[in-house]
Each structure stands twice: as C-alpha cells, then as structure tokens.
C-alpha positions in Angstrom: 19.8 -6.4 11.7 17.9 -3.3 12.7 15.6 -3.6 15.7 12.0 -2.5 15.6 12.8 0.6 17.7 15.7 1.6 15.3 13.5 1.1 12.3 10.7 3.3 13.7 13.2 6.0 14.6 14.5 5.9 11.0 11.0 6.2 9.6 10.3 9.2 12.0 13.5 10.8 10.8 12.6 10.4 7.2 9.1 11.9 7.7 10.6 15.0 9.4 12.8 15.8 6.4 10.4 14.5 3.7 9.4 16.5 0.6 6.4 18.8 1.5 7.7 19.7 4.9 8.9 23.3 5.6 12.3 21.9 6.8 12.8 20.0 3.5 11.9 23.0 1.5 14.6 25.0 3.2 17.1 22.2 2.8 16.4 21.9 -0.9 16.9 25.7 -1.3 20.3 25.4 0.4 21.1 22.5 -1.8 20.2 24.4 -5.0 22.1 27.4 -3.8 25.2 25.3 -3.3 26.1 27.0 -0.1 26.2 24.0 2.2 24.9 23.9 5.7 25.0 22.2 9.1 21.5 22.2 10.8 20.8 20.8 14.3 17.1 20.2 15.1 17.5 20.3 18.9 18.1 23.1 21.4 18.4 21.2 24.6 21.1 21.9 27.3 23.5 19.3 25.9 23.4 21.0 22.4 23.7 24.5 23.8 26.7 23.5 26.0 28.7 22.5 22.9 27.6 25.7 20.9 30.1 28.6 20.8 29.7 32.0 19.2 27.1 33.0 16.6 24.1 35.0 17.5 20.7 34.2 19.1 17.6 34.7 16.9 14.6 32.9 18.5 12.6 33.6 15.3 9.9 31.6 13.6 11.3 29.1 11.1 10.8 29.8 7.4 12.5 28.0 4.5 13.9 31.2 3.0 15.4 32.2 6.4 17.2 28.9 6.5 18.6 29.5 3.1 19.8 33.0 3.9 21.4 31.9 7.2 23.2 29.0 5.5 25.3 31.5 3.6 27.3 31.9 6.8 29.8 29.3 7.8 28.5 28.2 11.2 25.8 25.8 12.3 22.1 26.7 12.5 20.3 25.4 15.6 16.5 24.9 15.4 14.1 24.1 18.2 13.3 20.4 18.6 10.0 20.7 16.8 11.6 22.6 14.0 9.2 25.6 14.4 11.8 28.2 15.5 15.4 29.2 14.5 17.2 29.5 17.9 20.8 30.4 16.9 22.9 30.8 13.8 26.5 31.0 12.7 27.4 28.7 15.7 30.6 26.7 16.1 29.9 23.3 17.6 32.4 21.4 19.8 31.4 17.7 19.9 33.6 15.2 21.6 36.5 14.6 19.2 37.0 11.1 20.6 33.7 9.9 19.0 34.6 8.0 15.9 33.5 9.2 12.5 33.9 7.7 9.0 33.1 11.0 7.3 35.7 13.0 5.5 34.5 16.6 5.5 34.7 18.8 8.6 31.0 19.7 8.4 29.9 16.0 8.1 32.3 14.8 10.8 30.8 17.4 13.2 27.3 16.5 12.2 27.9 12.8 12.9 29.6 13.4 16.2 26.9 15.7 17.5 24.2 13.2 16.5 26.1 10.3 18.2 26.8 12.3 21.3 23.3 13.8 21.8 20.9 11.6 19.8 19.7 14.8 18.1 18.6 15.1 14.5 21.5 16.7 12.6 21.6 17.5 8.9 24.7 18.3 6.8 24.4 19.6 3.2 27.5 19.3 1.0 27.9 22.0 -1.6 30.5 20.0 -3.4 28.7 16.6 -3.4 25.2 18.1 -3.8 23.7 15.8 -1.2 21.8 16.0 2.0 23.1 13.7 4.8 20.8 13.1 7.8 22.1 11.8 11.2 20.2 10.9 14.3 22.0 9.0 17.1 23.8 6.2 15.3 21.6 6.4 12.2 22.7 7.9 8.9 21.0 8.1 5.6 21.2 10.2 2.4 18.1 11.8 1.0 17.4 10.5 -2.5 16.2 11.9 -5.8 12.4 12.4 -5.9 12.0 10.8 -9.3 14.0 7.8 -8.3 11.9 7.3 -5.1 8.7 7.5 -7.1 10.0 4.9 -9.6 11.1 2.4 -7.0 8.0 3.1 -4.9 5.7 2.3 -7.7 7.7 -0.9 -8.4 7.4 -1.8 -4.8 3.6 -1.3 -5.0 3.4 -3.8 -7.9 5.5 -6.3 -6.0 3.3 -5.9 -2.9 0.2 -6.5 -5.1 1.7 -9.8 -6.3 2.9 -11.0 -2.9 -0.4 -10.1 -1.2 -2.4 -12.0 -3.9 -0.1 -15.0 -3.4 -0.5 -14.8 0.3 -4.3 -14.6 0.1 -4.4 -17.7 -2.1 -2.1 -19.6 0.2 -4.2 -18.7 3.2 -7.4 -19.9 1.4 -5.6 -23.1 0.6 -4.5 -23.5 4.3 -8.1 -22.8 5.4 -9.5 -25.6 3.2 -6.9 -28.0 4.6 -7.8 -26.9 8.1 -11.5 -27.8 7.6 -10.5 -31.2 6.3 -7.9 -31.7 9.1 -5.2 -32.4 6.5 -2.6 -29.8 7.4 1.1 -30.8 7.7 4.0 -28.7 8.8 5.1 -27.9 5.2 1.7 -26.2 4.6 2.1 -23.9 7.6 5.8 -23.2 6.8 4.8 -22.3 3.2 2.3 -19.8 4.4 4.8 -18.3 6.9 7.2 -17.9 4.0 4.6 -15.8 2.1 3.8 -13.8 5.2 7.5 -13.0 5.6 7.8 -11.9 2.0 4.7 -9.7 2.2 5.8 -8.1 5.4 9.3 -7.4 4.0 7.8 -5.6 0.9 5.4 -3.7 3.2 8.4 -2.5 5.2 10.3 -1.4 2.2 7.2 0.4 0.8 6.7 2.2 4.2 10.3 3.5 3.9 9.6 4.9 0.4 6.4 6.5 1.5 8.1 8.1 4.5 10.9 9.5 2.3 8.4 10.8 -0.3 6.3 12.6 2.3 3.6 14.7 0.6 4.8 13.5 -2.8 4.0 9.9 -1.8 0.3 10.3 -0.9 -0.9 7.9 -3.6 1.8 5.3 -2.6 0.7 5.6 1.0 -2.9 5.0 0.1 -2.0 1.9 -1.9 0.2 0.7 0.9 -2.8 1.0 3.4 -5.1 -0.9 1.0 -2.7 -3.7 0.2 -1.5 -4.2 3.8 -4.9 -4.2 5.4 -5.3 -7.2 7.6 -1.9 -8.8 6.9 -0.5 -8.3 10.4 -3.7 -9.5 12.0 -3.8 -12.7 9.9 -0.1 -13.2 10.6 -0.6 -13.1 14.4 -3.6 -15.4 14.2 -1.6 -17.9 12.2 1.1 -17.8 14.8 -1.5 -18.3 17.6 -2.9 -21.3 15.7 0.3 -23.2 15.3 3.2 -21.9 17.3 4.0 -23.1 20.9 4.1 -19.8 22.7 2.8 -19.2 26.2 1.3 -15.7 26.0 0.4 -12.7 23.8 3.7 -11.0 24.4 5.4 -14.2 23.1 3.4 -14.1 19.9 4.2 -10.4 19.3 7.9 -11.1 19.8 7.7 -14.1 17.4 5.8 -11.8 14.9 8.6 -9.2 15.1 11.2 -11.9 14.6 9.3 -13.3 11.6 9.5 -9.9 9.9 13.3 -9.7 10.2 14.4 -13.3 9.7 17.3 -13.7 7.2 16.6 -15.2 3.8 18.7 -18.3 4.5 16.0 -19.2 7.2 12.9 -18.1 5.4 14.0 -19.7 2.1 14.2 -23.2 3.7 10.8 -24.5 5.0 12.5 -27.0 7.4 14.7 -24.3 8.9 11.7 -21.9 9.2 9.6 -24.6 10.8 12.4 -25.2 13.4 12.7 -21.5 14.1 9.0 -21.1 14.7 8.9 -24.2 16.9 6.5 -26.1 14.5 8.5 -29.3 14.2 12.1 -30.6 13.9 14.0 -33.7 12.9 13.7 -36.0 9.8 10.4 -35.9 8.1 9.3 -32.9 10.1 7.7 -31.2 7.2 5.2 -34.1 6.7 4.2 -34.1 10.3 0.4 -33.6 10.7 -0.6 -30.6 12.7 -4.0 -29.1 13.6 -4.7 -25.4 14.1 -6.2 -24.2 17.4 -8.8 -22.2 15.4 -8.1 -18.5 16.1 -7.8 -17.5 12.5 -11.0 -19.2 11.1 -13.2 -18.5 14.1 -12.2 -14.8 14.0 -13.9 -14.7 10.5 -17.3 -15.4 12.0 -19.1 -12.0 12.5 -19.5 -10.7 16.0 -17.8 -13.6 17.7 -15.8 -12.1 20.6 -12.2 -13.3 21.3 -13.3 -14.4 24.8 -15.8 -16.8 23.2 -13.1 -18.1 20.8 -10.8 -18.7 23.7 -13.6 -20.7 25.5 -14.1 -22.8 22.4 -10.4 -23.6 22.0 -10.1 -24.4 25.7 -13.1 -26.8 25.4 -12.2 -28.5 22.2 -8.4 -28.0 21.8 -8.3 -27.9 18.0 -10.3 -26.4 15.2 -11.3 -29.6 13.4 -13.2 -30.7 16.6 -14.9 -27.3 16.8 -15.9 -27.5 13.2 -17.4 -31.0 13.7 -19.4 -30.0 16.8 -23.1 -29.6 16.5 -25.4 -26.8 17.9 -26.2 -28.8 21.1 -22.5 -29.4 21.8 -21.5 -25.8 21.3 -24.4 -24.6 23.5 -22.7 -26.2 26.4 -19.6 -24.0 26.1 -19.3 -21.1 28.6 -20.8 -17.9 27.1 -22.5 -19.6 24.2 -26.2 -20.0 24.2 -28.4 -21.7 21.6 -28.6 -18.6 19.3 -24.8 -18.1 19.3 -24.2 -21.8 18.8 -26.4 -21.7 15.7 -24.6 -18.6 14.4 -21.3 -20.4 14.8 -22.4 -23.5 12.9 -23.9 -21.3 10.1 -20.9 -19.1 10.0 -18.5 -22.0 9.6 -20.7 -23.6 6.9 -20.7 -20.3 4.9 -17.0 -20.0 5.3 -16.4 -23.5 4.1 -18.6 -22.9 1.1 -16.9 -19.7 0.3 -13.5 -21.4 0.3 -14.8 -24.1 -2.1 -15.6 -21.3 -4.6 -12.3 -19.4 -4.0 -9.2 -19.9 -6.3 -6.6 -22.0 -4.5 -2.9 -21.6 -5.0 -1.4 -24.5 -6.8 
C-alpha cells in the first residue's frame, strides 16, 4: 500500500510530464518521431559523476531541441527544473548491481539511475511507442489522452454519486445525533461512505494530474465535488474516535483513506479498526458524538468555544439540550453568543427535518 508521501511524489511526477507542459511536448515529439530517448531531469553532482562523454550545451530548453538531440544515441541531461538542457549524447554508468525488471538497455539504465539517485528519469521506446517515467522506486507509463479523458469523466460521475450518498448519510447521522439515537453501526456506515468518497477523489486527482492542461474541466469538477469532504471526515473522527490529539486524528484520517476493502466492506471490522467498539453486538452499542461536526456548522463559532462547550458538557446531546442561561456560564460565551448558539442549533435541526435522508 502506497504511503501518503509516495502518493504525493507520484502526483508531482505526473504533473511534471503532463500534457501542456513543455517537457511533455518534447517527449511527444520524440515519440512521434520514433527515435527513442533517455532523459534525466536532474543535473546534481551524483548524476554528473555517472555521466561520461557527450557534450555540454547549457542551453534553454525547447521541445524541438529535445526532439533533435534525441536523434543521437546518448542520454540527455536537463536541469532539475527542466528549464535548461545541460548535456546531450551522454553515456550513463549507474550501479549495475541495482536490480531492474526492464528488458531494454535504455529502460534498465533509466530505472537504475532513478533508483540510485531519486532523480526523474524518462525513457522513450521507439519500438513499443511508449513513455516510461521513473523517479526513485516509482514507475509509471504515460497513457493515451483520449483514454484518460474517458476514465476521468467516468470518475467524475462516480464521485458525484458517492458525494451525494455521503451527504445524505451525514444528514441522517445529524438527525440521529440531535435525538441521541446513534449506534456504532450508524457511524461505521458513514465512515464507509467517507472511505469510498476519498478513494474516488484520490483516483480522480491522479487522472487530473496525468491530464495536465487537458484536464482543466475535470480539475474544476474535482474541486467542486471534494469541497468540505476532508473537513467533515476529520470532524466525524473527532466526534467518535478515541484519539488523544490532533496528530492522532490526522493519522487516523490518512489510514481511513487507504484501508483495504476487506476492512471497509465490513462495518464491524471497520468499527474495531477505528476504535468505536468491539465484541458481540458492538454495532448496536449506543454512542454519542462530542459535537465538533454539528457545532462547527454554527456561523462564527470559534473552535476554542466549541472545545469549551465539549469540555463542559461532554457530549453533543447535552449541549443541544442546554438553554441560554446554561450556555452563558461556559468560558468565553456571553449572553449574546449563547443565544446565537441556541438559535443556530434550532435552525440546523429544522433544516435537517426538511432535508432528504438516505434510506
């Protein structure tokens, strides 16, 4: 399972070689010309120490220049920012002891250089008509633009459905929270939908990164459909999961994104993993939220005040049942803010009554 750091590095790599970038324009020209190429986007000391022969250019990068230089057999070395062509027609000497599953000489060299230095290295196969991208231990093949647009649009439609289902489930949970009728199964069900939505968001982010400038519309749709999902997810975790601090909630959120399907598909297993409950009948165990998620929906209510309310009352149902005079006694809450909290919760409850609930 890929770590968050690995995933972010892959996304960054995809963006650097995405359609619309000068580098990708040059790579596509080489691919169409069927000359093949080995391009290293790094000119640090470690790369230069393994470079032999060729000639120094130190010239501004231009896609047409990359195409012309690729007609020679050796590697092309670009600056780390890809703005300059440093050397061309270079023979590289990576450590031959580094394992490689590639078959061609050019691709084995590319993988070994990437593994040895962590640099971004690109190999273009004239025979296979494909662009292979390596960075450290990462490897991926650029994909056809038409295919990416098709699967990207399909992912947008999937995200629309999962986000709608999540919103309905959150509304249903909110109604139960006001009535203090939540059981572990309700929370686990919402967490399942959060997980599904986060997974589709991650897939769509990959498609958008690969598409680059060609994926502007998909990127805009991703931003619209993913708005607020991470925040709601973290607030749900803060409401129900037994974690000591903010760092613990962030770690649990990252774990939730990457949990395997055999865990997320089983509510009891998911409840155990999140520390909600365990043992026979665990899913029917009553549980009360602390109140972070619903209180955060009250306009201009600072997190510090929310923390004071939860510290004073312990659970959301008791906060919702408190009157203005009771709330006035909480640190940082005066009469005016106490009235605003009571009115805000009343409006929220009325809004939930009018909202469609997931069956």
